[in-house]
C-alpha positions in Angstrom: 100.4 102.5 109.1 97.7 100.0 108.3 97.7 99.7 104.5 94.0 98.8 104.5 93.0 102.2 106.0 93.5 103.9 102.6 92.4 101.2 100.2 89.3 99.8 101.8 87.6 99.5 98.4 89.1 98.5 95.0 91.0 101.4 93.4 89.3 103.0 90.4 91.0 105.2 87.8 92.7 105.6 84.5 96.1 104.3 83.2 98.0 105.6 80.2 99.4 102.3 78.9 96.6 100.9 76.7 96.5 104.0 74.5 99.9 105.6 74.8 102.2 102.7 75.4 105.5 104.3 76.5 105.0 107.7 75.0 102.5 109.6 77.2 103.4 113.2 78.1 102.3 115.8 80.6 99.7 117.6 78.5 98.0 114.2 77.8 98.0 113.3 81.5 96.5 116.6 82.3 93.8 116.3 79.6 92.8 112.9 80.9 92.8 114.1 84.5 90.6 117.1 83.5 88.1 114.7 81.8 88.1 112.4 84.9 87.4 115.3 87.2 84.6 116.6 85.0 82.8 113.3 84.1 83.9 110.4 86.3 85.0 111.6 89.7 81.5 111.7 91.1 81.2 108.0 90.4 84.2 107.1 92.4 87.0 107.2 89.8 90.0 109.0 91.2 93.4 107.6 90.2 95.4 109.1 87.3 98.3 106.7 86.6 101.4 107.5 84.4 102.5 104.1 83.1 105.8 102.8 81.9 109.0 104.7 80.7 108.1 108.2 81.9 111.8 108.6 82.5 112.7 107.8 78.9 113.7 110.7 76.7 113.6 108.6 73.5 110.5 106.4 74.3 108.8 105.3 71.1 111.6 106.4 68.9 112.3 102.9 67.7 108.9 101.3 68.2 109.2 99.3 65.1 112.1 97.4 66.7 111.9 97.9 70.5 109.1 98.6 72.9 111.9 99.4 75.5 115.1 100.7 73.9 118.2 98.9 75.2 120.4 101.3 77.0 118.2 104.2 76.0 118.4 107.8 77.0 116.9 108.0 80.5 116.7 110.7 83.2 118.2 109.9 86.6 119.3 111.9 89.7 122.7 111.7 91.4 121.4 108.9 93.7 120.4 106.6 90.8 116.7 107.4 91.1 114.8 107.7 87.8 113.3 111.2 87.1 110.5 112.3 84.6 111.8 113.2 81.1 111.7 117.0 81.1 111.0 117.0 77.4 107.8 115.1 78.0 107.0 116.4 81.4 108.2 120.1 81.4 107.0 120.9 84.9 109.6 118.3 86.2 112.6 120.5 85.1 114.9 121.7 87.8 114.7 118.6 90.0 111.0 119.1 90.7 110.1 115.5 89.6 106.4 114.7 89.5 105.5 117.1 92.3 104.0 119.8 90.0 102.0 117.3 88.0 100.8 115.5 91.2 99.7 118.9 92.6 97.7 119.5 89.4 95.9 116.2 89.7 95.3 116.7 93.5 93.9 120.1 92.8 91.2 118.4 90.7 90.3 116.3 93.7 92.0 113.2 92.2 94.9 111.0 93.1 98.2 110.6 91.3 100.0 107.3 90.4 103.1 106.1 88.6 104.5 102.9 87.1 107.9 101.7 88.3 110.1 98.8 87.4 111.4 96.5 90.1 115.0 97.2 90.9 117.7 99.9 90.3 118.7 101.4 86.9 121.6 99.6 85.2 122.9 103.1 84.4 123.1 103.8 88.1 125.3 100.7 88.7 127.5 101.6 85.8 128.0 105.1 87.1 128.5 104.0 90.7 125.8 106.4 91.9 125.8 106.6 95.7 122.9 105.1 97.6 121.4 107.9 99.7 122.1 107.6 103.4 124.7 104.9 103.0 128.4 104.5 102.2 127.6 102.1 99.4 126.9 102.6 95.7 124.3 101.3 93.2 126.9 98.8 92.0 127.0 97.4 95.5 123.3 96.8 95.9 122.5 95.8 92.3 122.2 92.1 91.4 123.2 91.9 87.7 122.0 88.3 87.6 118.4 89.4 88.3 117.2 91.0 85.1 113.8 91.6 83.7 113.3 89.3 80.7 111.3 91.9 78.7 112.6 95.3 79.8 116.3 96.1 79.8 116.3 99.1 82.1 117.0 97.6 85.5 119.0 95.2 87.7 117.4 93.6 90.8 118.2 95.0 94.2 119.8 92.7 96.8 118.1 92.2 100.1 120.7 94.0 102.2 120.6 97.0 104.5 121.9 99.2 101.7 119.4 97.7 99.2 116.6 98.6 101.6 118.0 102.1 101.9 117.8 102.4 98.1 114.0 101.6 98.2 113.6 103.8 101.2 115.1 106.7 99.3 112.8 106.0 96.3 109.7 106.0 98.4 110.8 109.1 100.3 111.1 110.9 97.0 107.8 109.6 95.7 106.1 110.7 98.9 107.6 114.2 98.5 106.3 114.3 95.0 102.8 113.4 96.2 102.4 110.0 94.7 99.4 108.1 95.9 99.7 104.9 93.9 102.6 102.8 92.6 102.2 100.1 90.0 105.4 98.0 90.3 106.2 95.8 87.3 108.4 92.7 86.9 107.6 91.7 90.5 104.3 89.8 90.7 104.9 86.6 88.6 108.1 85.1 89.7 107.5 82.1 87.5 108.3 84.1 84.4 111.8 83.2 85.7 112.2 79.5 85.2 115.8 79.1 86.0 117.1 82.7 86.3 117.5 84.2 89.8 114.6 86.3 90.9 114.4 88.8 93.8 110.8 89.7 93.4 109.5 88.2 96.6 112.1 90.0 98.7 111.8 93.3 96.7 108.0 93.3 97.3 108.7 93.1 101.0 111.3 95.9 100.7 108.8 98.1 98.9 106.3 97.4 101.6 108.7 98.4 104.3 109.7 101.5 102.4 106.0 102.6 102.0 105.5 102.1 105.8 108.4 104.4 106.5 107.7 107.1 104.0 104.8 108.7 105.9 102.3 108.8 103.0 99.6 106.3 102.2 100.6 104.8 98.9 98.7 102.0 97.2 101.0 99.2 96.0 100.0 97.3 92.8 102.0 94.4 91.6 102.4 93.3 87.9 102.5 91.4 85.7 100.5 88.2 86.3 99.3 85.7 86.6 99.8 85.8 90.4 100.1 82.4 92.1 97.3 81.3 94.3 99.7 79.4 96.6 101.3 82.8 97.5 98.0 84.6 98.1 99.0 85.2 101.8 102.1 87.0 100.7 100.4 89.2 98.2 97.8 90.1 100.9 100.4 90.9 103.5 102.6 93.1 101.4 100.5 94.7 98.6 97.1 96.2 98.0 96.5 94.7 94.5 98.2 92.1 92.3 97.6 91.0 88.8 95.9 87.6 88.3 96.5 87.7 84.6 99.2 88.6 82.1 98.4 91.8 80.1 94.6 91.7 79.4 93.5 92.9 76.0 90.3 93.0 74.0 90.0 89.4 73.0 86.9 87.3 73.9 89.0 84.2 74.8 90.9 86.2 77.4 87.7 87.6 78.9 86.1 84.1 79.0 89.3 82.8 80.7 88.9 85.4 83.4 85.9 83.6 84.9 88.2 80.8 86.0 90.7 83.2 87.4 88.1 85.0 89.4 86.7 81.8 90.7 90.2 80.8 91.9 90.8 84.2 93.7 87.3 85.1 95.0 88.0 84.2 98.6 91.0 86.5 98.7 89.2 89.8 98.1 89.1 91.9 101.2 89.6 95.5 102.4 93.0 96.7 101.2 93.7 93.5 99.3 92.4 93.1 95.8 93.2 90.5 93.1 93.5 92.5 89.9 91.9 91.5 86.6 93.9 94.3 84.8 92.8 97.3 82.8 89.6 97.8 80.9 90.5 97.8 77.1 87.6 99.8 75.8 87.1 102.9 73.7 90.1 104.0 71.7 93.3 102.0 72.2 96.8 101.4 70.8 98.0 104.8 69.5 101.4 104.4 71.1 101.7 100.9 69.6 101.3 102.4 66.1 97.9 100.8 65.5 95.2 103.0 67.0 91.8 101.3 66.9 88.5 101.0 68.6 88.2 98.1 71.0 87.6 94.7 69.5 85.1 93.9 72.2 81.4 94.0 71.2 79.1 96.1 73.4 77.8 92.9 75.0 81.3 91.8 75.8 82.1 95.2 77.3 79.1 94.9 79.6 80.2 91.3 80.5 83.7 92.6 81.4 82.4 95.5 83.5 79.9 93.3 85.3 82.4 90.6 86.2 85.1 93.1 87.4 82.5 94.7 89.6 80.8 91.6 90.9 84.3 90.1 91.7 85.4 93.5 93.1 88.6 93.9 91.0 90.3 97.2 90.8 89.0 99.2 87.8 91.6 101.0 85.6 90.3 102.4 82.3 92.7 101.8 79.4 90.9 104.1 76.8 91.9 107.7 76.0 89.3 109.4 78.1 89.0 112.5 75.9 87.8 110.3 73.0 85.1 108.4 74.9 81.7 108.3 73.2 78.5 108.5 75.3 77.9 104.7 75.2 81.4 103.9 76.5 81.1 106.6 79.1 77.9 104.9 80.3 79.9 101.8 81.2 81.8 103.7 83.8 78.8 105.7 85.3 76.4 102.9 86.2 75.9 103.7 89.9 74.0 100.5 90.6 76.7 98.3 89.2 79.5 100.3 90.8 77.8 99.9 94.2 78.9 96.2 94.1 82.4 97.6 94.7 81.4 98.9 98.1 83.4 98.2 101.3 80.8 95.8 102.7 80.2 93.9 99.5 81.3 90.4 98.7 81.2 88.6 95.3 80.8 84.9 94.8 80.5 82.6 91.8 77.5 80.3 92.1 78.0 78.3 88.9 80.4 78.0 85.9 80.4 75.8 82.9 81.8 76.1 79.4 78.7 78.0 78.3 77.5 80.0 81.3 78.4 81.5 84.7 76.4 82.9 87.6 77.7 85.3 90.2 76.2 87.0 93.2 77.3 90.1 95.0 75.9 91.0 98.4 76.3 94.0 100.7 76.7 92.4 104.1 75.7 95.5 105.9 72.5 96.5 104.0 71.5 93.1 102.5 71.5 94.5 99.0 71.8 91.5 96.6 72.7 91.4 93.0 72.8 88.3 90.7 74.5 88.2 87.3 73.7 85.6 84.5 76.6 85.4 82.0 76.2 83.8 78.7 79.7 82.4 77.7 78.4 80.7 74.6 78.4 82.0 71.0 74.6 81.9 70.7 71.7 83.6 72.6 70.5 81.4 75.5 68.0 81.3 78.3 69.8 81.3 81.6 68.4 81.0 85.1 69.2 80.7 88.8 67.0 79.8 91.8 66.8 82.3 94.6 67.7 79.5 97.0 71.1 79.3 95.3 71.8 82.9 96.1 71.5 82.6 99.9 73.9 80.9 102.3 71.7 77.9 103.2 69.1 76.1 101.1 65.6 77.0 102.1 66.7 80.4 103.6 64.7 82.3 100.9 61.2 83.2 102.3 59.4 81.8 99.3 57.8 85.1 98.2 58.5 86.2 94.7 61.0 89.1 94.4 61.2 92.2 92.4 64.1 92.4 89.9 65.8 95.5 88.4 68.2 94.9 85.5 71.2 97.2 86.0 72.0 97.7 82.3 68.6 97.9 80.7 66.9 99.5 83.7 63.9 97.1 83.2 61.9 95.8 86.1 60.5 92.3 86.4 59.7 89.6 88.9 61.0 86.1 89.8 58.8 83.3 88.7 58.5 80.2 91.0 61.5 81.4 92.9 63.6 81.6 89.8 65.5 84.5 88.0 65.4 83.7 84.3 66.4 85.7 81.2 67.3 85.4 77.6 70.9 86.6 77.4 72.7 87.5 74.2 75.9 85.6 73.1 78.9 86.8 75.2 76.4 89.0 77.2 75.1 89.4 80.7 71.9 90.2 82.6 72.6 91.5 86.1 69.7 92.0 88.6 69.2 93.8 91.9 66.9 91.5 93.9 64.4 93.1 96.3 
């Protein structure tokens, strides 16, 4: 199975983490899926992703002390494979797993995803659970020296035949459930581990092999970041998307820093392989963290974020609680002209970046559709510009005629002047134009 056949464009969807943290339940997943089907599906949004700790029966019970409770109460089958908490996901009772919830999402015309941690549950090793299809146990394949430094649930899995069999059994189960997308955590940034042993590179390959065997097209997303540019070839070979940043939140300094990250990764965006700028922290956030709030990003900053993600062609995962979106925030996700930059034949490229400004272009290689974005990275309104000649492959390639401009956020029309696109751009804001 060619992994690029089912992820030719950047995945777009919703993820439960930014609002619910570890506590999301079935009713909340269904409510967000219903909203997506009604309001976002027609614009290309399709993945509904249940993030971390869906197997925890006591998630959030000690949030003032632990995000992830050490040796907490988790659900697991006889083969050491984590199962949804039936108290939080009632349809999973009786060994059904996520199959009923995935079916609900699929019946809405959407796709279903889950978060997993790299490795095998420590509980499975302690209980000597058999590894399906082998004579070995979880204790035989677990590597207790390979432990996530921020989540206590798992041991690493050794790169043995039985270790591969464990991952094969996981993916076989996920495929039977109807999973379309896996976000695997504690696997992308090996340099979180300075001296400790780390199996992440091998476990990525094991996951990839298991997906190829399972008979179902499943997008593989790797977290956390930042990913390492010197291993770009490895991410491209074994995954569909990988985080180029640590957790991204609603802080201007983090957003401004993303321009340098996108510059570094722009040549590695291709069909089926997408450097990932992380979720879109807009709307209502943080309920599961005990500090529910509206995003700290200004409206200009939110437009800057959406524009950069689309021009670069990052995957798009909404972090907000969808059912609480206001009309303005919904409009961020329904801008057809901007979302067109995510198309299969599109390519984004940074033209210029300084401390105070950046310029990007995005071109549809098949149709010739060209967009140019002027980003004001400074703290004051500024006049920014770019010459048409700078947007084409070779100087002098522009025909010299003035071009029509259509601004994708304001919907205003204008023209170039002396072969130049020029605009007054608010602080932390953007103007993005379709050039014709």
